[in-house]
C-alpha positions in Angstrom: -0.7 -30.0 -2.0 -2.4 -33.0 0.1 -1.2 -34.8 3.0 -2.0 -38.3 3.9 -0.6 -38.4 7.7 -3.0 -39.2 10.2 -1.3 -37.0 12.6 -1.9 -33.9 10.7 -6.0 -33.7 9.9 -7.6 -31.8 7.3 -8.9 -29.0 8.7 -8.7 -26.0 5.7 -11.9 -25.7 3.4 -10.6 -26.1 -0.1 -12.0 -22.9 -1.2 -9.0 -21.0 0.4 -6.3 -22.6 -2.0 -9.1 -22.4 -4.8 -9.5 -18.9 -4.6 -5.9 -18.3 -4.1 -5.0 -19.9 -7.5 -7.7 -18.1 -9.4 -6.5 -14.8 -8.4 -2.6 -15.8 -9.2 -4.0 -16.6 -12.7 -6.8 -13.6 -12.7 -3.4 -11.2 -12.1 -0.7 -12.5 -14.6 -0.6 -11.4 -18.2 -2.3 -13.2 -21.0 -0.6 -16.1 -22.6 -0.2 -14.7 -26.0 2.8 -13.1 -27.1 2.8 -9.4 -26.4 4.7 -7.0 -28.3 7.5 -5.1 -27.2 7.4 -6.9 -24.0 10.2 -7.3 -21.1 10.8 -11.2 -20.7 12.6 -10.2 -17.1 9.2 -8.5 -16.1 6.2 -10.7 -18.2 7.8 -14.6 -18.0 7.7 -15.0 -13.9 4.2 -13.3 -13.8 2.8 -16.0 -16.9 3.9 -18.6 -14.3 0.4 -18.3 -13.2 -1.1 -19.3 -16.2 1.2 -22.7 -16.2 -0.4 -26.2 -17.0 0.1 -27.1 -13.1 -1.5 -24.3 -12.2 -4.6 -25.0 -13.8 -4.6 -28.7 -13.1 -4.4 -27.5 -9.6 -7.4 -25.3 -10.0 -9.6 -28.3 -11.6 -8.1 -30.6 -8.3 -9.3 -27.6 -6.0 -12.7 -27.4 -7.4 -13.2 -30.8 -7.1 -12.4 -30.8 -3.3 -14.7 -28.0 -3.1 -17.4 -29.8 -4.7 -16.9 -33.3 -2.4 -16.6 -31.1 0.9 -12.5 -32.3 1.1 -10.2 -30.1 3.6 -6.7 -29.2 2.9 -4.0 -29.6 5.5 -2.2 -27.1 7.3 0.7 -28.2 5.7 -0.3 -28.0 2.3 -2.2 -24.7 2.9 1.4 -23.6 4.6 3.0 -24.7 1.4 1.0 -23.1 -1.2 1.1 -19.6 0.7 4.8 -20.1 0.5 4.9 -20.2 -2.9 2.5 -17.4 -3.6 4.9 -15.2 -1.1 7.6 -15.5 -3.6 5.9 -13.2 -6.3 6.7 -9.4 -6.3 2.8 -9.0 -5.7 2.2 -11.4 -3.1 0.6 -8.8 -0.6 -1.9 -8.0 -3.4 -2.5 -11.1 -4.3 -3.3 -12.2 -0.3 -5.5 -9.2 0.3 -7.9 -10.1 -2.6 -7.7 -13.4 -2.0 -8.9 -12.6 1.5 -11.8 -10.1 0.4 -13.2 -12.5 -2.3 -13.6 -15.5 -0.3 -16.2 -13.6 2.0 -19.6 -13.9 1.0 -21.4 -12.7 4.1 -24.9 -14.6 4.7 -28.4 -13.0 4.5 -29.1 -12.4 7.9 -25.7 -10.5 8.8 -26.5 -8.4 6.1 -29.5 -6.8 8.5 -27.0 -4.5 9.8 -27.2 -2.5 6.9 -30.3 -1.3 8.0 -29.3 -0.9 11.6 -27.2 1.6 13.6 -23.3 1.3 13.0 -23.0 0.1 16.6 -25.2 -2.9 15.5 -23.3 -3.3 12.4 -20.1 -3.6 14.0 -21.3 -6.4 16.6 -23.0 -8.5 13.4 -19.5 -7.7 11.7 -17.4 -9.1 14.7 -20.3 -12.2 15.3 -19.7 -13.1 11.6 -15.9 -12.7 11.8 -15.5 -15.2 14.3 -17.9 -17.8 12.6 -16.5 -17.4 9.1 -12.9 -18.0 10.3 -13.4 -21.1 12.0 -15.8 -22.5 9.1 -12.2 -21.7 7.1 -9.7 -23.4 9.0 -11.9 -25.7 11.4 -10.7 -24.0 14.5 -10.3 -20.1 15.9 -6.9 -19.2 14.4 -7.7 -15.5 15.1 -9.2 -13.8 17.9 -11.6 -10.4 18.8 -10.0 -7.5 20.8 -11.1 -5.0 22.4 -12.8 -2.4 20.2 -15.3 -1.9 17.6 -13.3 -4.5 15.0 -10.2 -5.2 16.1 -8.8 -8.9 15.6 -5.3 -10.1 17.1 -3.4 -13.3 16.4 -0.2 -14.9 17.4 2.0 -17.4 15.3 -0.8 -18.1 12.2 0.2 -21.1 11.3 0.5 -20.1 7.5 2.8 -17.1 8.0 6.0 -19.9 8.4 8.6 -18.8 5.9 7.0 -15.3 5.5 9.9 -13.2 6.7 7.9 -9.8 5.7 4.5 -10.3 7.1 3.0 -10.1 3.5 0.5 -13.3 4.0 -1.3 -11.0 6.8 -2.7 -9.3 4.2 -5.1 -12.2 3.6 -6.6 -11.4 6.9 -6.7 -7.8 6.2 -9.1 -8.8 3.1 -11.0 -10.7 4.9 -11.8 -7.9 7.1 -12.2 -5.4 4.7 -14.8 -7.8 2.9 -16.8 -8.3 6.0 -17.0 -4.7 6.9 -17.6 -3.8 3.3 -20.5 -6.4 3.0 -22.3 -5.8 6.2 -21.7 -2.2 6.3 -22.9 -1.8 2.3 -20.5 0.9 1.8 -16.8 1.8 2.1 -14.3 0.0 5.2 -10.8 0.1 5.8 -8.5 -1.9 7.6 -5.0 -1.3 9.5 -2.4 -3.5 10.1 -1.0 -2.1 13.1 0.7 -4.7 14.5 3.1 -7.6 12.8 5.3 -10.3 14.5 7.4 -10.4 11.4 8.3 -6.4 12.0 9.0 -7.6 15.9 5.8 -7.0 17.6 4.5 -9.3 19.7 1.6 -10.1 18.2 -0.4 -9.3 14.7 -3.3 -6.9 15.0 -6.0 -5.6 12.6 -8.1 -2.4 13.0 -11.2 -2.1 10.9 -13.8 0.5 10.6 -16.6 1.9 8.5 -16.1 5.1 6.5 -18.7 7.0 6.8 -19.8 8.6 4.0 -19.2 12.6 3.2 -22.5 14.8 3.1 
């Protein structure tokens, strides 16, 4: 998944590739043969348990430890490969959500009014996306927690917009951790569906009395 082309700088944190493949592996069926299984369903799923995937997971773990970053092209190729799965939207969402680890200062929002929680969430989101991808790929929009993007580089080869669930998962994880409760994220606009941009609208879910 690496590229040595000097014109293609390594900007993406290797943890993105590592977590994506770990989610694929964990979602797939056990490697043992199951009784009365349907090979048409189980064999494609077991691809996540192949030796090639395990080797790549070990390589990404080594990259994470050494601080090695991935190229845009390598990241896009990995996302495109995973997008061929029938459950790719769930994989991308889980990956984004599991990647988020909100640092303790931002968790102070848990004891503050909702308006401060949204402020902390917006600030952390902007920092975290730049931290993962080496630059701003998604921008904040007007509203409590609304974000927008045009031409996400890893959406190449994604005609149905399933990769957009990756951003949904990140938004979900940030809101849940900063608000210390339930949250919801709507992908209200999508370029894959003909809109001029992608848009995500997130909100805290107030607990019912």
